[in-house]
N, C-alpha and C positions, 0 to 999 in steps of 0.2 A: 574496419568493421567493428570499431570499439564503441560501446555504448556505456554510459556511466551507470553504476549501480544506483537504483533509486532508493532514497531513504524513506520513502513513504510506503513501506511494506505494510500489508494490511493485517498486522498483528499488533497487539498493544505495546509490546516491547519495542518493536521497530518504530512505531509512531512516537513513542516516548523519547527514543534517541533522536529522532528527527526534530521534535520540538525542542529538546535540549540544545541542539545545534542552532536552531533559530534564535533561542534566547541568548546564547553566547554571542551570536552575530549582532543581535540588536544591542546588547550591552557594549560591544566594542564600538559600534557606531555612536551610541549616545555618550560614551566616555571620551570621545575624541575632544581635543582642545576646542575645535570649532563649535562642536555641539554644546560644550559647557559654556562657552562664551555667549552664544545666542540664547541658551536656556535661562541664563541669568537675567535676560531682558524679557522673559515670557510675560511678566506682568504688564509690560507695555505693548504687547501684541494687539493688533487691530482685528476684531472679529470679522469673519466673512460678511459681506453686506447682503448677500443673496444666496439662494440655493445654487444658482449657476456658478457663482464665484467659489462657494465651498466645494462644489464638485470639481472645478478646475484645480483647486489646491490639492484635493484628494488624488486626482489623476496624476499630478506632478509627483506627489509622494509615492504613489504606486509604481511609477516608472523609474524610481531611484535605483542606482547601482552602487552608490558609495555614500559617504558622509560629507556634506558641505554645509557651510553656514546658512545658505538659503533654504536648504531642506529642513534644518532645525527650526528656522523661523517659520516655515510653513506648517510644520508639525505643531508649533506653539499656537498658530492661528486655528488649526483644526481642533485644538483642545478647547477652544472657547466658542465653538459653533452653537447655533440655536437648535432646539429640539427637532424642528422640521428638516434640518439638514443632515441628520444622522444617517437615515436609511439611504438617501442618494449617494452619500459618501461611501457607504458599505459596498455599493455596486462596483466601485473601482477596484475591488479585490479580484475581479474577474481576470484582468490581464496584469496583475501585479508581479513584479520580479520578487525573488526572495528578500532582497534588501528593501525593496519598496513596500512589501507586506509588513515588514518590521516597522518602517517609518509610519505607515498609515495606522497600524495598530497602536503605536505609541501615542499618536495624536488622539485617536478615537477613544482609547481606554481612558485617557485623562478627561476627555469631553464627558463621557458617561459618569465618571466619578464626580465631576463638577455639577452635572445636571441634577443628580440625586433624584428627588421626587418628580422632577420635570422630564425624566427619561420617558420617551414615547413608547410605552409598553405595548399598546395595541399594534402600533406599526412594526415593532420588533417581532411580535408574535406572528403577524401576517408574513413578515419576511422569512422567518424560520419555517413556516408552513409550506412555503413555495419551493419545491425542489428545483425549479429553474434558476434560482438565485445562486451566486457563487458559493461553493461548498464551504470554504474556510471562513467566509463572512457569515454564513448561517450558523456555523459552530460558535463563532465569536459572539454573535447576537444572542444565541441560546444561553451562553455563559452570563451575559449581562442580565438577561431576563430571569435566570435562576437566582442571581444575586439580589434582584429587586423584588421578585415574587416567586418564591420556590414552589408554591402550590400551583400557580399557573403553568410554570415550566413542567412540573410533574404531570399535569393533565395533558400538556402538549406531547409528552413522550408517548402517550397511548396511541398517537397517530403516526409514529416514526419507526415502527418495527420493520418496515421495508424501505427505509430511506437510503438514498445513494451515498450519503455522507457517512463514512464508517464510524466516526465518533458519535454521531447522533443515533445511528442504528444500535451501536453498542449500549449506549445509555438506555435506550428503549428496551432492549433485551434484559438488561440488568433489573430494570423496574419490574418487568414481567416476571422474571424468576423470583424476585423478592415477594411477589404476591402469592407464591406457593406456600409460604410459611403459614402454618395453622390450617391449611385447606385439607379436605379429605383426600383419600388416595386417588379417586377418579379425577378430581379437580387438579391435583398436583401433576398427574400424568398428562392431562390435557395442556396444562401450562408449559410443562417441559417439552411437549411435542411441538407446540407453537414456537417455543424458544429455539428449538433445534432447526426449525424451518427458517427462522429469521436470522439466527446467528451467523456471522461471517468470520469473526476472530477465532483463531485456533484455540486459544485457551478457553473461550466460552463454549465452543463446540465440545471440547474434551470434558469440561466440567458437566455439561448436560449429559454427555454419553456416560460418564461415571454414575450419574444418578440413575439412568436407565439400567445400567449393568447391575447396580445394587438392588434394583427392583425387578430383576429377572428378564430384562429385555435388552440384550446386547445391541449396540449400534456400530455400524461400520464407519468409523471416523474418516478413513481415507476416502470412502465414497461420498460422504457428506461434503468433504472439503474439495473433492474433484481432482484428486491426484491421478495422473496417468499410471496405470499399473501393468499394461501389456506392452512389452518392448521386444525388439530383436537386436541383439548385441553382436558387434563385429569381433574379429580377432584383435589381438593387441598389436599396436604399431609403435615404432620407436619414438621415444621422447627424451633420449639422452641429452643432457645439457639444456633441456627445455626447448630444443629446436623444433619439436613436433607441433607446438601450438601454432606456429606460423606456416607450417608445411601443409599444403593441400594434398593429402593422401587421396587415393582414388574415390573413396566414398563421398568426399565433399567436392570433387571436381565439378559435378553438376549440382551439388547441394541436396540431392534427393536419394543417394545410395541405391542405384538401380539394382544392385545384387543383394539387397537386404533380405530378400525372401529366403536366402540360403543361410542367413545368420542364425545364431542360437536364440530360440525363443525364451524369454524370461518373463515371469509374472511375479510381482512383489506383493506381499501381504502386509507390508509395513503400513502403519496408520498414517504416516507422512509420505508414503509413496517412495521411500528410499530404494533405489536400485543399487545393490551392492556388487560392484564390478570385480572385487576380489573373489566373491563367491561365484559369480557368473563366469569368470575367465580363469584367474589364478592370482595369488598374492604376488604382485610384481611391483617393481619400482622403475622409474624412468620410462614409462610406457603411456599410451593413450588408447582409447577405444571410442567407437561410435555406437550410438543407440538410436533406433528408429521406432516411432510409434505412429499408428494411424488414428486419426480422430475424425469424428463426424460432426458436422454443423448443420443445424436446421435451415440456415440461410447464410448468405454472404454477410460478413461483418468484420469489424476490427475488434480484437480482443487483446488482453494482456497475457503474455507468456511469463510465468513466474517460476524461477528455478533457484534451488539452493544446493550448494556443494562446498566441501572443504578444498576442492581442487579447481584448477583452471578449466573454464567451460566456454563453449560457443554453441549457439542455437540457430537453426534454420527452420523456416516454415515454408513448405512447398518450394524449396530451393532458394528462398530469399533470406539473406542474413538478417537476424533479429538482434543479436547482441553477442559480445565476446568479452570475457573477463579473465585476464591472465594473472590470477592471484592464487597462491598456494597456502593452505592451512592457516589462514589468518583468522577465519571465523566460519561459522556455518549456521544458517537459520532458514526456516520456512520463508519462502518469498524473498530470499536474500537479494536477488537481482530481478528486475522487472523490465520487460521490453514490450513494445506494441507490434502487432503483426496483423496483416490482412488474411482472412480466411474465406474460402469459397464455400458455397452450399455443397453439402455432401462430404466426401472423404478428402482429408488433408493429411499431409505428411509432416511430422515434427522430427527433426534430427538434432541430436546432442553430440558434441565432441567433448569428452571428459578426459583431462590429462592428469597423470600422476607424476610427481617429480621424484628426485632421488634422495630426499631426506630419509634418514634411517631412525629417527626418534620414534618411539612407540605412538606418540600422538599424531604423527604424520602418516600413519599406516592406512587410514581410511581412503578409499577410492570409490566414490559413490556420488549420486545426485538424486534430486527429487524435482518433479515438474508438474505444474497444472496450468490450465488455461481458464482465465476468469474475466469478468468485467471489472470495472474500477472499484466496485464495492467488495469484490471477492466472491461473487456468485459464479459457480462453475458454468462454463459455456459448452464444453465439449463432452461427447460421449465416445466410447470406444467400441468398435465391432467386437462381437463375441470371439474369444480366443480359446484354443484348446491347450494353450501353454500350461505346463506343469509349474507349480510354485518353485521358486529357487530354494535350494537346500539351505 
């Protein structure tokens, strides 16, 4: 039941780390002897003869999983495509592998640099406007558009405040917030209210909340971000030697914790939804606990379950495993791990297994987690039934 941690966390810091990894991977590919050898012959590359041929070359690049001389040669050909071939090649990002996206971007970036004034700006703008196009290709096209015509790109941002691509949405919110400078109080309040509705990145939400707080209108950041706050927490189970992570204790036998109604109710007031198990149970080492929350969905759908914890964690939705990460005290971040799960209309059950190891260093004392259910853009999907739980001390 192991699922990899996604690097595409919907916070700026996580996306920056993800992009840095992509750049390093691309550099490694392009620095290989085979790539250097073929790049030296780039001036002799033959341009694609038609849109269909250019699209085939782009598809081959997008499917790449490593570095080969033929891929380097194809990237060189993509770099000398004609203007009308650019947008059809962008469509190949839809099914690109991580390595393939690097190769394809390498060719197309060079193509746009070579096209200069011949870059098809109208076609690029139409491409960015269409939310049905591949998200990473739309973000790439927006960058080219901004380099060539910053004013046009700026106007385009006015339409992207609810865009499904997090990077485009973030830029739109930044532009909106910048427009508050010099406005009167009523206009500033309206701008920040619209920004709060549109923002999905944690840092943006918190910055807007700080503005409202400074102007006498506190904002519940945790509610805006959609963290689950009402939980029931089990007693502690043994995790000596780390054995508990792979042990199916009774609460997870069916994945739904049938006896959770008798567990301790916990309500967190933390802005990031942190459930402190040290406070809820006791300060212990070499233990684990389960926590269960009920969430309501307006309809059946697939959503992202996003969890952060300094401890090893596993998650189930309605008894179905979603993800498991046996990592202790390496890092902690909002949306640290992301998994997809199916939800039914009405009430659903989310269960977390959170394990504490036996490290005694002060920095290893935390035993907690935070969780929310969102769409791919970070929009909260779930609500929770009213609870009479008292806040955790």
